[in-house]
Backbone bond lengths (Angstrom), bond angles and torsions (degrees), N, CA, C in turn:
res aa  C-N    CA-C-N  psi(-1)  N-CA   C-N-CA  omega(-1)  CA-C   N-CA-C  phi
1 X - - - 1.436 - - 1.528 108.81 -
2 X 1.291 115.88 147.61 1.459 123.11 -179.79 1.531 109.71 -109.24
3 X 1.338 116.81 147.10 1.463 121.67 179.65 1.524 110.44 -130.86
4 X 1.303 115.46 158.09 1.458 123.37 177.64 1.533 108.45 -78.05
5 X 1.339 118.83 117.58 1.465 119.74 -178.60 1.527 113.32 -63.10
6 X 1.320 117.09 -23.64 1.467 119.73 177.66 1.521 110.62 -66.53
7 X 1.322 116.32 -32.33 1.461 120.45 176.32 1.516 111.86 -65.17
8 X 1.340 115.95 -36.42 1.463 119.81 178.26 1.527 110.80 -66.29
9 X 1.326 116.17 -39.54 1.467 119.75 178.90 1.527 110.68 -68.84
10 X 1.322 116.90 -37.38 1.467 121.00 176.54 1.528 109.91 -62.00
11 X 1.328 116.37 -47.60 1.460 120.55 178.43 1.524 111.72 -61.79
12 X 1.320 116.49 -38.19 1.463 120.43 178.57 1.526 110.92 -66.73
13 X 1.333 117.25 -34.72 1.459 120.30 177.63 1.528 110.60 -66.59
14 X 1.328 116.71 -44.66 1.470 119.59 176.96 1.524 110.96 -62.59
15 X 1.328 115.57 -42.79 1.455 120.58 178.75 1.524 110.77 -61.09
16 X 1.332 116.91 -42.98 1.467 120.68 178.94 1.522 110.46 -58.87
17 X 1.323 116.22 -45.34 1.466 120.25 179.08 1.530 110.94 -59.62
18 X 1.323 116.07 -47.72 1.472 120.92 -179.07 1.523 110.15 -60.92
19 X 1.327 117.12 -43.43 1.461 120.01 -177.41 1.526 112.17 -68.94
20 X 1.328 117.72 -33.25 1.469 119.89 174.14 1.528 109.52 -63.58
21 X 1.327 116.76 -43.32 1.465 120.05 178.38 1.530 110.55 -61.80
22 X 1.339 116.63 -39.70 1.468 120.22 177.84 1.528 110.20 -61.50
23 X 1.326 117.19 -44.83 1.465 119.83 -179.46 1.529 111.85 -64.15
24 X 1.318 116.80 -36.82 1.467 120.49 -179.53 1.533 111.26 -72.53
25 X 1.329 116.43 -41.20 1.470 120.34 -173.89 1.524 114.08 -96.51
26 X 1.338 117.46 -22.76 1.462 120.13 -174.52 1.515 112.61 71.41
27 X 1.325 117.80 22.41 1.462 121.97 -176.57 1.530 111.18 -77.36
28 X 1.321 115.73 106.27 1.458 118.51 177.73 1.530 110.78 -71.87
29 X 1.334 117.46 -25.57 1.466 119.69 177.70 1.532 111.06 -66.49
30 X 1.316 117.07 -41.28 1.464 120.29 177.43 1.524 110.34 -66.57
31 X 1.321 116.54 -39.14 1.464 119.69 177.07 1.530 110.72 -65.76
32 X 1.330 116.76 -37.17 1.468 120.57 176.51 1.525 110.62 -63.92
33 X 1.333 116.85 -39.32 1.465 120.07 177.33 1.532 110.24 -63.39
34 X 1.334 117.16 -40.34 1.466 120.00 177.03 1.524 110.74 -65.34
35 X 1.320 116.65 -37.31 1.464 119.97 176.81 1.524 110.53 -61.30
36 X 1.324 116.76 -39.90 1.473 120.66 177.30 1.527 110.23 -62.53
37 X 1.325 117.13 -41.06 1.470 120.86 177.63 1.532 109.79 -59.15
38 X 1.335 116.44 -44.93 1.461 120.17 177.91 1.532 111.26 -60.97
39 X 1.325 116.31 -47.82 1.471 120.58 -176.89 1.529 111.17 -63.55
40 X 1.309 118.00 -40.62 1.470 120.94 177.63 1.531 109.85 -60.35
41 X 1.331 117.35 -40.80 1.458 120.89 177.68 1.512 112.73 -62.92
42 X 1.330 116.25 -38.40 1.464 120.83 179.27 1.530 110.40 -69.75
43 X 1.312 116.74 -47.15 1.464 121.29 -173.21 1.529 112.70 -76.89
44 X 1.327 117.09 -43.88 1.461 120.45 -172.73 1.523 114.43 -106.00
45 X 1.303 117.38 -2.17 1.458 120.96 179.84 1.512 111.84 96.10
46 X 1.310 114.89 154.85 1.461 120.70 -173.92 1.521 112.98 -67.27
47 X 1.310 117.35 -31.25 1.471 119.67 178.97 1.520 112.17 -68.97
48 X 1.325 116.23 -24.73 1.458 120.84 -179.10 1.522 113.35 -97.94
49 X 1.317 116.20 -2.55 1.467 120.38 177.65 1.532 108.53 -73.18
50 X 1.318 117.31 153.44 1.476 119.56 -177.48 1.526 114.12 -52.57
51 X 1.329 118.14 -46.26 1.463 119.23 -178.60 1.524 111.21 -69.98
52 X 1.311 117.18 -31.20 1.465 120.66 175.66 1.520 111.56 -65.56
53 X 1.317 116.42 -39.30 1.467 120.35 178.44 1.527 111.16 -67.24
54 X 1.334 115.94 -40.26 1.471 119.44 177.12 1.524 109.90 -63.05
55 X 1.326 116.35 -44.77 1.463 120.53 179.99 1.535 110.63 -60.05
56 X 1.324 116.67 -47.53 1.468 120.57 -178.44 1.522 112.14 -62.72
57 X 1.330 116.63 -37.83 1.465 119.93 -175.88 1.527 113.22 -81.41
58 X 1.315 117.97 -38.49 1.463 120.07 -170.27 1.534 115.42 -110.40
59 X 1.315 117.61 -31.52 1.463 119.85 -171.49 1.527 112.61 -102.23
60 X 1.314 117.00 -52.16 1.467 119.96 -175.32 1.529 113.54 -57.49
61 X 1.338 120.11 -39.05 1.468 118.61 178.12 1.535 112.76 -58.93
62 X 1.313 117.37 -29.25 1.468 121.07 179.39 1.523 112.49 -81.02
63 X 1.324 116.59 -22.68 1.464 120.70 -177.93 1.522 113.13 -93.48
64 X 1.307 116.50 -25.66 1.459 119.90 -174.74 1.519 110.72 85.57
65 X 1.310 114.86 -175.64 1.462 121.19 -176.96 1.531 110.37 -68.79
66 X 1.318 116.32 146.00 1.466 119.03 178.11 1.527 111.27 -74.23
67 X 1.323 116.05 154.35 1.470 120.42 176.25 1.512 111.42 -72.10
68 X 1.316 115.46 -30.67 1.463 119.78 179.90 1.519 109.42 -146.23
69 X 1.302 115.08 158.28 1.455 122.90 175.81 1.519 107.88 -116.94
70 X 1.326 116.02 163.01 1.457 119.76 176.62 1.523 109.37 -130.16
71 X 1.329 116.55 156.71 1.469 119.07 177.92 1.530 110.73 -61.66
72 X 1.325 115.89 144.92 1.461 120.54 -177.20 1.530 112.86 -77.36
73 X 1.316 118.11 -26.18 1.473 120.48 -172.62 1.532 114.04 -57.18
74 X 1.336 120.46 -48.87 1.477 117.78 -179.12 1.532 113.95 -61.48
75 X 1.347 120.36 -48.50 1.464 116.69 178.46 1.534 113.41 -68.38
76 X 1.313 116.72 -26.11 1.469 118.79 176.47 1.528 109.71 -68.31
77 X 1.334 116.56 -39.54 1.460 121.01 174.29 1.523 109.73 -60.98
78 X 1.333 116.28 -43.24 1.462 121.39 179.50 1.529 110.67 -59.61
79 X 1.320 117.44 -37.16 1.465 120.87 176.43 1.532 110.08 -62.35
80 X 1.335 116.57 -37.07 1.461 120.06 177.01 1.514 112.22 -65.50
81 X 1.328 116.40 -39.85 1.465 120.18 176.41 1.534 109.48 -64.01
82 X 1.322 116.47 -43.49 1.465 120.41 177.21 1.518 111.48 -59.90
83 X 1.326 116.12 -40.41 1.472 120.32 178.34 1.517 110.50 -62.39
84 X 1.322 117.18 -41.16 1.465 120.34 179.95 1.531 110.78 -62.61
85 X 1.335 116.82 -44.67 1.466 119.61 178.36 1.531 110.75 -65.91
86 X 1.321 117.49 -42.72 1.463 120.35 -179.32 1.525 111.05 -63.70
87 X 1.325 116.76 -43.40 1.474 119.18 179.27 1.524 111.27 -66.10
88 X 1.331 116.86 -37.03 1.465 120.31 175.42 1.531 109.69 -61.77
89 X 1.323 115.90 -42.91 1.460 120.16 177.81 1.515 112.64 -62.38
90 X 1.322 116.32 -43.33 1.467 120.54 178.56 1.526 110.20 -59.45
91 X 1.310 116.24 -45.62 1.472 120.44 179.58 1.526 110.20 -61.52
92 X 1.328 116.30 -43.13 1.460 119.55 178.28 1.519 112.38 -59.55
93 X 1.330 116.11 -46.89 1.473 119.12 179.28 1.529 111.72 -64.52
94 X 1.332 116.87 -42.90 1.474 120.00 -178.84 1.524 111.23 -63.63
95 X 1.345 116.39 -39.25 1.464 120.38 -178.25 1.525 112.51 -82.02
96 X 1.329 116.24 9.59 1.472 121.77 178.47 1.531 112.13 62.16
97 X 1.334 115.25 36.71 1.462 121.59 172.77 1.524 105.81 -119.62
98 X 1.339 116.15 75.69 1.459 119.57 -173.09 1.526 113.60 -61.48
99 X 1.338 117.64 -23.88 1.459 119.80 177.51 1.529 110.93 -61.75
100 X 1.324 116.47 -39.40 1.469 120.23 177.19 1.519 110.09 -68.43
101 X 1.316 116.52 -44.60 1.459 120.51 179.38 1.514 112.04 -61.09
102 X 1.322 116.35 -45.51 1.457 120.49 -178.58 1.533 111.74 -68.99
103 X 1.319 117.60 -39.72 1.464 120.96 -179.38 1.518 110.96 -65.62
104 X 1.326 116.65 -47.01 1.462 119.96 179.12 1.527 110.87 -63.01
105 X 1.317 116.82 -41.37 1.464 121.13 178.31 1.521 110.42 -64.42
106 X 1.325 117.07 -41.08 1.465 121.08 -179.89 1.533 111.08 -64.21
107 X 1.335 117.67 -40.69 1.465 120.13 177.16 1.530 110.46 -61.70
108 X 1.315 116.57 -44.58 1.467 119.97 178.25 1.526 110.74 -63.59
109 X 1.326 116.76 -38.73 1.460 121.03 179.11 1.527 111.48 -63.57
110 X 1.308 117.68 -44.12 1.471 120.50 178.89 1.527 109.84 -58.40
111 X 1.317 117.01 -46.79 1.464 120.26 -179.21 1.527 111.23 -64.02
112 X 1.313 117.31 -44.51 1.469 120.55 -179.79 1.519 110.89 -65.12
113 X 1.323 117.50 -41.73 1.461 120.59 -179.43 1.528 111.69 -65.21
114 X 1.330 117.29 -40.99 1.467 119.65 177.82 1.523 111.10 -59.13
115 X 1.322 116.23 -39.41 1.460 119.78 178.69 1.522 110.63 -70.32
116 X 1.325 117.03 -45.87 1.462 120.65 -177.29 1.524 111.75 -64.69
117 X 1.307 117.60 -45.08 1.466 121.48 -173.51 1.524 113.48 -83.77
118 X 1.326 117.10 -36.41 1.466 120.49 -171.14 1.523 114.43 -122.39
119 X 1.337 116.94 -4.73 1.461 119.43 -178.16 1.515 112.78 71.67
120 X 1.334 117.27 20.13 1.466 121.95 179.57 1.520 108.69 -103.19
121 X 1.309 116.46 111.30 1.465 122.48 -176.67 1.530 109.76 -99.04
122 X 1.331 116.37 105.22 1.466 120.66 -179.54 1.530 111.90 -60.96
123 X 1.325 116.52 -44.61 1.465 119.95 179.57 1.515 112.15 -63.14
124 X 1.333 116.43 -36.60 1.472 120.62 177.74 1.522 110.30 -64.86
125 X 1.328 115.63 -43.30 1.465 119.97 178.83 1.523 110.92 -64.31
126 X 1.335 116.96 -39.00 1.461 120.68 176.60 1.527 110.23 -62.76
127 X 1.321 116.58 -42.43 1.470 121.25 178.19 1.522 110.26 -57.84
128 X 1.326 116.31 -48.59 1.468 120.31 -178.31 1.522 111.37 -64.10
129 X 1.327 117.38 -38.99 1.463 121.03 177.90 1.522 110.96 -64.50
130 X 1.321 116.64 -44.56 1.470 120.76 178.39 1.522 110.04 -60.98
131 X 1.327 116.60 -42.52 1.479 119.80 179.04 1.529 111.58 -61.81
132 X 1.338 116.69 -38.69 1.466 120.02 179.74 1.517 111.67 -69.74
133 X 1.326 116.86 -36.56 1.459 120.77 -175.50 1.527 113.67 -86.55
134 X 1.330 116.94 -18.74 1.457 120.49 -178.01 1.528 110.14 -68.71
135 X 1.318 116.68 141.11 1.467 118.07 177.48 1.517 111.45 -63.94
136 X 1.296 115.54 141.21 1.462 121.38 179.97 1.522 110.18 -77.46
137 X 1.323 115.31 136.95 1.463 121.04 175.04 1.515 108.42 -87.69
138 X 1.300 115.48 137.45 1.450 120.30 178.07 1.515 108.37 -104.22
139 X 1.311 116.36 128.65 1.471 120.12 178.93 1.520 110.05 -67.17
140 X 1.340 117.05 140.14 1.476 119.84 -179.13 1.516 112.18 -68.96
């Protein structure tokens, strides 16, 4: 499946905002909600994720059709990486180890901000690197 890369940047911008609020407030509930957003994107696809639905309903109609599409697998993998960091952060905050919560949230924020501001998806690049380095399966 192919996705609009502008939608990924929109979602990354919303994610960046949410993660900044988490760092300022220390709200593990807000971080847990962001983790759910990530997990929904991984399980149900980026078009069905909350930020994808907002983008499709409110933003894309104003922008028109994209000039190009990109494969969904790399950004979907990136959502999984974001979920792992967010869940780690939630656990840190719940266990009263705010350093873990803040560090995990900060890592997720850096990745989301790079995508939102510059269109550079760290998780996507990691996905592509893993695919290149993984041994090739040979069909029987």
